[in-house]
N, C-alpha and C positions, 0 to 999 in steps of 0.2 A: 683790924678787921680783915678777914680774908676777902680776896677778890673773887667774884662769881658773876654769873649771868642772871639777869632778871627774867622772869617768865614773860611770855608775850601777853599783853593785856589789850582787851578790846577798848575802843574809844568811841565816843559819841560822834554823830555826824558833825556837830559844831566844832568839836576838837579837831576832827579830820580837816575841815575847811580851814581852820586856823593854822594847822600844820602845813597845808598846801600853800597858804599865803606866806608863811614864814620861809618855806623852801624857795618860793619865787623871789622873795627879797634877798635871800642868801645867794641865789643864782645871779641876781643883779649886782650884788657886792663882788662876787667872784669875777664876774665879767669886767668890772671896772679895774680890777687889779691884774687881770690876766694878760700876758704877753705885752707888757707895757712898752717894750722896745720895738714892737712890731716885727719880730723875727719872721721871715717869710717861709722858711722850709722846716720840715720835721727834723729833729735832732738826729735821729737814727737812720734817716733816709732822705737825702737832699732832693730826691725826685718827687717827693710828696709835699704838699703845702702844710704849713704849721696848722694844727687843729684849731677849730673855733672854740671859744670859751664854753658855749652851750653844749657842744659835743663832749668836751672833757668833763664838765659838771655832771652830765648824764652818765658818763662812764664811772665817775666817782660814786654816784648814787646807786649804780647797778651792783656789779660783783667785782669790787676793786681787788679782791684777793686773786682774781684770775688775770689781772692786768699788771704789766710792768711799767706802763706809762713811759716807755723808752723814747717816745716821740717828743717829750717835753723837756725844756730846759730846767735847770735846778730850781729857780724861783717858782716856776709854775708847778713843778713836782711837789714842792713844799706846800703850796696852796691846796693842791689835791690832797696831800697827806693830812692837812689840817681839817679839810672837809670830811674825809673818811674818819679821822679821829673823833670829830664831833658826833658823827652818827654812831660809831661803835661805843663811844663813852656812855651813850644813853642806855646801852644794854648791859653795862657792867655795874656791879655794886662794890663799893670800896669805902675807905674812911673818908671823912670830910676833907682832910688835908690832901690826900691823894687826888681826890676829885678836883679840888680847887686848883692844885698845881697843874694838872693836865688840862683842865678847862681854860685856864689863863693862857697857856701856851697854844691852845687850839682855837682861840678867838680869831675870827677872820682878820680883824684889824686891831691894832693896839688901842688902848683906851684913850679917849680924847684929851684927858688931862696930862698925859705923859708926852714928852717930846718924842716925835717920831724918829726912829732909827731903823733903817731897813735891815742892817746886819742883826740887830737884836730880834726883830720880828721874824726873820728867816731862821735864826738859831733857835728861838723859842718854839717856833712852829715845827721844826725838824725834831727837836727833843720831845715835844708832846706827841708827835706822830709815832715816833719809835716807842715812847712810853706806853701809849695805848695799845700798840701791837704786842708789846711784851706783857701787859696786864691781861690782854685777851688770851694770849698763849698760856699764861699761868692759870687763868680761870678754866680754860679748856683742859689743861693737863690735870688740874685738881679734880675736875669732874670725871675725867677718864680713870684716874687712879681710884676715885671713890666708887667706881663701878657703873657710872652712867655717863653717857656721851651728851655733852651740851652742844646745842646748835644755835646759830645766829639767826 
């Protein structure tokens, strides 16, 4: 199945409230995992404090394509990548296997029945983030080649 964008769809007020609640819960999970070692200063400028989880979550929800997140350490960058991947994945249509593979890697936390391994979590998150970026690029390129520009 080719990868493409889904059109924007209107949602009911109740669905919108449920989505807001879900985002609040996701922000809470993100905050629990963010900057676990308490790094005090920004990675790219030691004169600035390390950003707060809520600020970074908002940046990830905004226009992440305009951000390089250079102030974040690698683990937090991967958490941001997973958040962005989850959001972008909702806008792409692809085969069930492709979606399952990318969704599993972009889950905020590993499934409870699996033994936790930080290296696996970061590796899967990074791979899913890159995979979604590539899928989005393929969808955009296919749309442009087909004569119409697809937007997010």
